[in-house]
PAKE-799382 format. One record per residue (C-alpha): residue number from 1; x, y, z; residue in three letters. Coordinates in Angstrom, 1 decimal, padded with zeros to 4 digits. Layout:
<node><resi>NUM</resi><x>X</x><y>Y</y><z>Z</z><resn>ALA</resn></node>
...
//
This chain:
<node><resi>1</resi><x>004.7</x><y>-022.5</y><z>046.5</z><resn>TYR</resn></node>
<node><resi>2</resi><x>006.6</x><y>-019.1</y><z>047.1</z><resn>TYR</resn></node>
<node><resi>3</resi><x>009.0</x><y>-020.6</y><z>049.7</z><resn>ASP</resn></node>
<node><resi>4</resi><x>009.9</x><y>-023.3</y><z>047.3</z><resn>ARG</resn></node>
<node><resi>5</resi><x>010.0</x><y>-021.3</y><z>044.1</z><resn>CYS</resn></node>
<node><resi>6</resi><x>009.0</x><y>-017.8</y><z>043.9</z><resn>PRO</resn></node>
<node><resi>7</resi><x>008.9</x><y>-018.1</y><z>039.8</z><resn>TYR</resn></node>
<node><resi>8</resi><x>006.6</x><y>-021.3</y><z>040.4</z><resn>ASP</resn></node>
<node><resi>9</resi><x>004.3</x><y>-019.0</y><z>042.4</z><resn>TYR</resn></node>
<node><resi>10</resi><x>004.3</x><y>-016.3</y><z>040.1</z><resn>LYS</resn></node>
<node><resi>11</resi><x>003.3</x><y>-018.7</y><z>037.2</z><resn>LEU</resn></node>
<node><resi>12</resi><x>000.6</x><y>-020.2</y><z>039.1</z><resn>ARG</resn></node>
<node><resi>13</resi><x>-001.0</x><y>-017.6</y><z>041.0</z><resn>PHE</resn></node>
<node><resi>14</resi><x>-000.1</x><y>-014.5</y><z>039.2</z><resn>ILE</resn></node>
<node><resi>15</resi><x>-000.3</x><y>-015.4</y><z>035.5</z><resn>TYR</resn></node>
<node><resi>16</resi><x>-002.9</x><y>-018.3</y><z>036.1</z><resn>GLY</resn></node>
<node><resi>17</resi><x>-000.8</x><y>-021.1</y><z>034.6</z><resn>PHE</resn></node>
<node><resi>18</resi><x>-002.0</x><y>-024.5</y><z>035.5</z><resn>ASN</resn></node>
<node><resi>19</resi><x>000.4</x><y>-027.4</y><z>035.2</z><resn>PRO</resn></node>
<node><resi>20</resi><x>-000.9</x><y>-030.6</y><z>033.6</z><resn>PRO</resn></node>
<node><resi>21</resi><x>-003.0</x><y>-032.8</y><z>035.9</z><resn>ILE</resn></node>
<node><resi>22</resi><x>-001.1</x><y>-035.7</y><z>037.3</z><resn>ALA</resn></node>
<node><resi>23</resi><x>-003.0</x><y>-039.1</y><z>037.0</z><resn>MET</resn></node>
<node><resi>24</resi><x>-002.4</x><y>-039.8</y><z>040.5</z><resn>ALA</resn></node>
<node><resi>25</resi><x>-004.0</x><y>-036.6</y><z>041.8</z><resn>LEU</resn></node>
<node><resi>26</resi><x>-006.1</x><y>-037.1</y><z>044.8</z><resn>GLY</resn></node>
<node><resi>27</resi><x>-004.1</x><y>-040.4</y><z>045.8</z><resn>TYR</resn></node>
<node><resi>28</resi><x>-002.9</x><y>-038.6</y><z>049.0</z><resn>GLY</resn></node>
<node><resi>29</resi><x>-006.4</x><y>-037.3</y><z>049.8</z><resn>ARG</resn></node>
<node><resi>30</resi><x>-007.9</x><y>-040.6</y><z>049.3</z><resn>ALA</resn></node>
<node><resi>31</resi><x>-005.6</x><y>-042.1</y><z>051.9</z><resn>ILE</resn></node>
<node><resi>32</resi><x>-006.1</x><y>-039.3</y><z>054.2</z><resn>HIS</resn></node>
<node><resi>33</resi><x>-010.1</x><y>-039.7</y><z>053.8</z><resn>ASN</resn></node>
<node><resi>34</resi><x>-009.8</x><y>-043.5</y><z>054.8</z><resn>VAL</resn></node>
<node><resi>35</resi><x>-007.5</x><y>-043.0</y><z>057.7</z><resn>LEU</resn></node>
<node><resi>36</resi><x>-009.9</x><y>-040.0</y><z>058.9</z><resn>ASN</resn></node>
<node><resi>37</resi><x>-012.8</x><y>-042.8</y><z>058.9</z><resn>ILE</resn></node>
<node><resi>38</resi><x>-010.6</x><y>-045.3</y><z>060.5</z><resn>ILE</resn></node>
<node><resi>39</resi><x>-009.7</x><y>-043.0</y><z>063.4</z><resn>HIS</resn></node>
<node><resi>40</resi><x>-013.2</x><y>-042.2</y><z>063.6</z><resn>SER</resn></node>
<node><resi>41</resi><x>-014.8</x><y>-045.4</y><z>063.7</z><resn>ARG</resn></node>
<node><resi>42</resi><x>-012.2</x><y>-047.8</y><z>064.9</z><resn>PHE</resn></node>
<node><resi>43</resi><x>-011.0</x><y>-046.4</y><z>068.2</z><resn>ARG</resn></node>
<node><resi>44</resi><x>-011.4</x><y>-049.3</y><z>070.5</z><resn>ASP</resn></node>
<node><resi>45</resi><x>-010.8</x><y>-052.2</y><z>067.8</z><resn>THR</resn></node>
<node><resi>46</resi><x>-008.5</x><y>-051.7</y><z>064.8</z><resn>PRO</resn></node>
<node><resi>47</resi><x>-010.2</x><y>-052.5</y><z>061.5</z><resn>PRO</resn></node>
<node><resi>48</resi><x>-009.6</x><y>-056.1</y><z>059.9</z><resn>SER</resn></node>
<node><resi>49</resi><x>-007.9</x><y>-056.5</y><z>056.5</z><resn>THR</resn></node>
<node><resi>50</resi><x>-011.2</x><y>-057.1</y><z>054.9</z><resn>GLU</resn></node>
<node><resi>51</resi><x>-012.8</x><y>-053.8</y><z>056.8</z><resn>GLU</resn></node>
<node><resi>52</resi><x>-009.8</x><y>-051.8</y><z>055.2</z><resn>VAL</resn></node>
<node><resi>53</resi><x>-010.5</x><y>-053.2</y><z>051.7</z><resn>ARG</resn></node>
<node><resi>54</resi><x>-014.2</x><y>-052.5</y><z>052.0</z><resn>LYS</resn></node>
<node><resi>55</resi><x>-013.4</x><y>-048.7</y><z>052.9</z><resn>LEU</resn></node>
<node><resi>56</resi><x>-011.2</x><y>-048.6</y><z>050.0</z><resn>LEU</resn></node>
<node><resi>57</resi><x>-013.8</x><y>-049.9</y><z>047.7</z><resn>ASP</resn></node>
<node><resi>58</resi><x>-016.3</x><y>-047.3</y><z>049.1</z><resn>GLU</resn></node>
<node><resi>59</resi><x>-014.1</x><y>-044.1</y><z>049.4</z><resn>HIS</resn></node>
<node><resi>60</resi><x>-010.9</x><y>-044.6</y><z>047.2</z><resn>PHE</resn></node>
<node><resi>61</resi><x>-011.4</x><y>-042.7</y><z>043.9</z><resn>PHE</resn></node>
<node><resi>62</resi><x>-008.9</x><y>-041.1</y><z>041.6</z><resn>LEU</resn></node>
<node><resi>63</resi><x>-010.5</x><y>-038.9</y><z>039.0</z><resn>ARG</resn></node>
<node><resi>64</resi><x>-007.7</x><y>-038.6</y><z>036.5</z><resn>PHE</resn></node>
<node><resi>65</resi><x>-006.2</x><y>-042.2</y><z>036.8</z><resn>ALA</resn></node>
<node><resi>66</resi><x>-006.9</x><y>-044.5</y><z>033.8</z><resn>PRO</resn></node>
<node><resi>67</resi><x>-009.0</x><y>-047.4</y><z>034.8</z><resn>LYS</resn></node>
<node><resi>68</resi><x>-006.3</x><y>-049.9</y><z>034.1</z><resn>HIS</resn></node>
<node><resi>69</resi><x>-004.0</x><y>-048.2</y><z>036.8</z><resn>LEU</resn></node>
<node><resi>70</resi><x>-006.7</x><y>-047.7</y><z>039.6</z><resn>VAL</resn></node>
<node><resi>71</resi><x>-006.2</x><y>-050.9</y><z>041.0</z><resn>GLY</resn></node>
<node><resi>72</resi><x>-002.6</x><y>-050.5</y><z>041.1</z><resn>VAL</resn></node>
<node><resi>73</resi><x>-002.9</x><y>-047.3</y><z>043.3</z><resn>PHE</resn></node>
<node><resi>74</resi><x>-005.7</x><y>-049.1</y><z>045.5</z><resn>LYS</resn></node>
<node><resi>75</resi><x>-003.4</x><y>-051.8</y><z>046.1</z><resn>LYS</resn></node>
<node><resi>76</resi><x>-000.5</x><y>-049.4</y><z>047.1</z><resn>SER</resn></node>
<node><resi>77</resi><x>-003.3</x><y>-047.5</y><z>049.3</z><resn>ALA</resn></node>
<node><resi>78</resi><x>-004.1</x><y>-050.8</y><z>050.9</z><resn>GLU</resn></node>
<node><resi>79</resi><x>-000.7</x><y>-051.9</y><z>051.8</z><resn>ARG</resn></node>
<node><resi>80</resi><x>000.0</x><y>-048.2</y><z>053.3</z><resn>ILE</resn></node>
<node><resi>81</resi><x>-003.1</x><y>-048.2</y><z>055.5</z><resn>ILE</resn></node>
<node><resi>82</resi><x>-002.7</x><y>-051.8</y><z>056.5</z><resn>GLU</resn></node>
<node><resi>83</resi><x>000.9</x><y>-051.2</y><z>057.8</z><resn>ASN</resn></node>
<node><resi>84</resi><x>-000.3</x><y>-047.9</y><z>059.4</z><resn>TYR</resn></node>
<node><resi>85</resi><x>-002.9</x><y>-049.9</y><z>061.3</z><resn>VAL</resn></node>
<node><resi>86</resi><x>-000.6</x><y>-052.3</y><z>062.4</z><resn>LYS</resn></node>
<node><resi>87</resi><x>002.0</x><y>-050.1</y><z>063.6</z><resn>LYS</resn></node>
<node><resi>88</resi><x>-000.2</x><y>-047.2</y><z>065.3</z><resn>PHE</resn></node>
<node><resi>89</resi><x>-003.7</x><y>-049.2</y><z>066.2</z><resn>SER</resn></node>
<node><resi>90</resi><x>-002.4</x><y>-049.2</y><z>069.9</z><resn>GLY</resn></node>
<node><resi>91</resi><x>-002.6</x><y>-045.5</y><z>069.9</z><resn>GLU</resn></node>
<node><resi>92</resi><x>-006.1</x><y>-045.0</y><z>068.5</z><resn>PHE</resn></node>
<node><resi>93</resi><x>-007.5</x><y>-044.8</y><z>071.8</z><resn>ASN</resn></node>
<node><resi>94</resi><x>-005.8</x><y>-041.5</y><z>072.3</z><resn>LEU</resn></node>
<node><resi>95</resi><x>-007.5</x><y>-039.8</y><z>069.0</z><resn>VAL</resn></node>
<node><resi>96</resi><x>-009.1</x><y>-036.4</y><z>070.1</z><resn>LEU</resn></node>
<node><resi>97</resi><x>-009.7</x><y>-035.2</y><z>066.8</z><resn>GLU</resn></node>
<node><resi>98</resi><x>-009.3</x><y>-035.9</y><z>063.0</z><resn>THR</resn></node>
<node><resi>99</resi><x>-009.0</x><y>-033.2</y><z>060.4</z><resn>GLU</resn></node>
<node><resi>100</resi><x>-009.5</x><y>-030.5</y><z>062.5</z><resn>LYS</resn></node>
<node><resi>101</resi><x>-010.2</x><y>-027.2</y><z>061.0</z><resn>SER</resn></node>
<node><resi>102</resi><x>-008.6</x><y>-024.0</y><z>062.3</z><resn>PHE</resn></node>
<node><resi>103</resi><x>-008.3</x><y>-020.3</y><z>061.6</z><resn>GLU</resn></node>
<node><resi>104</resi><x>-006.4</x><y>-017.6</y><z>063.1</z><resn>PHE</resn></node>
<node><resi>105</resi><x>-004.9</x><y>-014.1</y><z>062.3</z><resn>ALA</resn></node>
<node><resi>106</resi><x>-000.9</x><y>-013.9</y><z>062.3</z><resn>LEU</resn></node>
<node><resi>107</resi><x>000.1</x><y>-010.2</y><z>061.7</z><resn>GLY</resn></node>
<node><resi>108</resi><x>-001.7</x><y>-009.1</y><z>058.6</z><resn>ASN</resn></node>
<node><resi>109</resi><x>-002.2</x><y>-013.0</y><z>057.6</z><resn>ALA</resn></node>
<node><resi>110</resi><x>-005.1</x><y>-015.2</y><z>058.1</z><resn>LEU</resn></node>
<node><resi>111</resi><x>-003.9</x><y>-018.8</y><z>058.7</z><resn>ILE</resn></node>
<node><resi>112</resi><x>-006.4</x><y>-021.4</y><z>057.8</z><resn>ALA</resn></node>
<node><resi>113</resi><x>-006.2</x><y>-025.4</y><z>057.4</z><resn>GLY</resn></node>
<node><resi>114</resi><x>-006.9</x><y>-028.4</y><z>059.1</z><resn>SER</resn></node>
<node><resi>115</resi><x>-004.7</x><y>-030.7</y><z>061.2</z><resn>ILE</resn></node>
<node><resi>116</resi><x>-004.7</x><y>-034.3</y><z>060.2</z><resn>ASP</resn></node>
<node><resi>117</resi><x>-004.9</x><y>-036.0</y><z>063.8</z><resn>LEU</resn></node>
<node><resi>118</resi><x>-004.7</x><y>-034.6</y><z>067.5</z><resn>ILE</resn></node>
<node><resi>119</resi><x>-003.8</x><y>-037.1</y><z>069.9</z><resn>LYS</resn></node>
<node><resi>120</resi><x>-004.0</x><y>-037.1</y><z>073.7</z><resn>ARG</resn></node>
<node><resi>121</resi><x>-000.6</x><y>-037.4</y><z>075.5</z><resn>LEU</resn></node>
<node><resi>122</resi><x>-002.1</x><y>-038.8</y><z>078.5</z><resn>ASN</resn></node>
<node><resi>123</resi><x>-003.7</x><y>-042.2</y><z>078.0</z><resn>ASP</resn></node>
<node><resi>124</resi><x>-006.0</x><y>-041.8</y><z>081.3</z><resn>GLN</resn></node>
<node><resi>125</resi><x>-008.2</x><y>-039.6</y><z>079.2</z><resn>GLY</resn></node>
<node><resi>126</resi><x>-007.1</x><y>-036.4</y><z>080.9</z><resn>GLU</resn></node>
<node><resi>127</resi><x>-006.3</x><y>-033.6</y><z>078.4</z><resn>LEU</resn></node>
<node><resi>128</resi><x>-003.1</x><y>-032.2</y><z>080.0</z><resn>GLU</resn></node>
<node><resi>129</resi><x>-001.4</x><y>-032.0</y><z>076.5</z><resn>ALA</resn></node>
<node><resi>130</resi><x>-001.7</x><y>-033.1</y><z>072.9</z><resn>ILE</resn></node>
<node><resi>131</resi><x>000.4</x><y>-034.4</y><z>069.9</z><resn>GLU</resn></node>
<node><resi>132</resi><x>-000.1</x><y>-033.2</y><z>066.6</z><resn>ILE</resn></node>
<node><resi>133</resi><x>000.1</x><y>-035.5</y><z>063.7</z><resn>VAL</resn></node>
<node><resi>134</resi><x>000.4</x><y>-034.8</y><z>060.0</z><resn>ASP</resn></node>
<node><resi>135</resi><x>000.3</x><y>-037.5</y><z>057.4</z><resn>PHE</resn></node>
<node><resi>136</resi><x>002.5</x><y>-037.4</y><z>054.4</z><resn>LYS</resn></node>
<node><resi>137</resi><x>002.3</x><y>-039.7</y><z>051.5</z><resn>GLU</resn></node>
<node><resi>138</resi><x>006.1</x><y>-040.3</y><z>051.3</z><resn>ARG</resn></node>
<node><resi>139</resi><x>009.2</x><y>-039.0</y><z>053.0</z><resn>ASP</resn></node>
<node><resi>140</resi><x>010.6</x><y>-036.3</y><z>050.8</z><resn>ASP</resn></node>
<node><resi>141</resi><x>013.8</x><y>-034.8</y><z>052.3</z><resn>THR</resn></node>
<node><resi>142</resi><x>013.6</x><y>-031.7</y><z>050.2</z><resn>GLU</resn></node>
<node><resi>143</resi><x>010.4</x><y>-030.7</y><z>051.8</z><resn>LEU</resn></node>
<node><resi>144</resi><x>011.5</x><y>-031.3</y><z>055.6</z><resn>THR</resn></node>
<node><resi>145</resi><x>011.7</x><y>-027.4</y><z>056.0</z><resn>THR</resn></node>
<node><resi>146</resi><x>008.4</x><y>-027.1</y><z>054.8</z><resn>ASP</resn></node>
<node><resi>147</resi><x>007.1</x><y>-029.9</y><z>057.2</z><resn>TYR</resn></node>
<node><resi>148</resi><x>008.8</x><y>-028.2</y><z>060.1</z><resn>GLU</resn></node>
<node><resi>149</resi><x>007.1</x><y>-024.9</y><z>059.4</z><resn>LYS</resn></node>
<node><resi>150</resi><x>003.7</x><y>-026.4</y><z>058.7</z><resn>GLN</resn></node>
<node><resi>151</resi><x>004.0</x><y>-028.3</y><z>062.1</z><resn>LEU</resn></node>
<node><resi>152</resi><x>004.8</x><y>-025.1</y><z>063.8</z><resn>LYS</resn></node>
<node><resi>153</resi><x>001.8</x><y>-023.3</y><z>062.3</z><resn>LEU</resn></node>
<node><resi>154</resi><x>-000.4</x><y>-026.0</y><z>063.7</z><resn>TYR</resn></node>
<node><resi>155</resi><x>001.1</x><y>-025.9</y><z>067.1</z><resn>ALA</resn></node>
<node><resi>156</resi><x>000.3</x><y>-022.0</y><z>066.7</z><resn>ILE</resn></node>
<node><resi>157</resi><x>-003.1</x><y>-022.9</y><z>065.7</z><resn>ALA</resn></node>
<node><resi>158</resi><x>-003.6</x><y>-025.5</y><z>068.4</z><resn>SER</resn></node>
<node><resi>159</resi><x>-003.0</x><y>-022.7</y><z>071.0</z><resn>LEU</resn></node>
<node><resi>160</resi><x>-004.5</x><y>-019.7</y><z>069.4</z><resn>ARG</resn></node>
<node><resi>161</resi><x>-007.6</x><y>-021.2</y><z>067.8</z><resn>ALA</resn></node>
<node><resi>162</resi><x>-008.1</x><y>-024.7</y><z>069.4</z><resn>LEU</resn></node>
<node><resi>163</resi><x>-007.1</x><y>-023.9</y><z>073.1</z><resn>GLY</resn></node>
<node><resi>164</resi><x>-004.9</x><y>-027.0</y><z>073.1</z><resn>LEU</resn></node>
<node><resi>165</resi><x>-001.5</x><y>-027.3</y><z>074.6</z><resn>THR</resn></node>
<node><resi>166</resi><x>000.7</x><y>-028.8</y><z>072.1</z><resn>PRO</resn></node>
<node><resi>167</resi><x>003.8</x><y>-030.9</y><z>073.5</z><resn>LYS</resn></node>
<node><resi>168</resi><x>004.9</x><y>-033.0</y><z>070.4</z><resn>LYS</resn></node>
<node><resi>169</resi><x>004.2</x><y>-032.6</y><z>066.6</z><resn>ALA</resn></node>
<node><resi>170</resi><x>005.0</x><y>-035.5</y><z>064.4</z><resn>THR</resn></node>
<node><resi>171</resi><x>005.0</x><y>-036.2</y><z>060.6</z><resn>VAL</resn></node>
<node><resi>172</resi><x>003.8</x><y>-039.8</y><z>059.8</z><resn>HIS</resn></node>
<node><resi>173</resi><x>005.4</x><y>-040.8</y><z>056.4</z><resn>HIS</resn></node>
<node><resi>174</resi><x>002.9</x><y>-043.3</y><z>055.2</z><resn>LEU</resn></node>
<node><resi>175</resi><x>005.3</x><y>-045.0</y><z>052.7</z><resn>ASP</resn></node>
//
């Protein structure tokens, strides 16, 4: 928040101002959760369209969206996830970790977070190096610098906190 707008940071974190809640709040998290389940359960065989729909029925929840719009958001999520599965299911066998938490000290700061996806770069199963993948709901050119900074911190976290050597860092824009 501070990097994008110091005044926004001041309003939110110093003065405690909370902007209105967006009805789509949680949409990106819901997609992340379903992708996490897919990467955990379907490493050998990609899920069918029916399995994707069932996962969405069980795990897609938007707390603040009006009921008549939840179906629209869910249909959009289904399209995004099905496209992702078609495009990347051939790499599911390379998945090492999903939603991997980390924590490390950097100067006087404690950096904590979770990496969406860590993949092996060697398909023989050896762990010579990894690829870090971060999922973004949509391609937002204004945030490219933020994405680059985030991936750099993930690469440092991979080395310092996880003992893994990153060779590649990627953002998957799910739209």
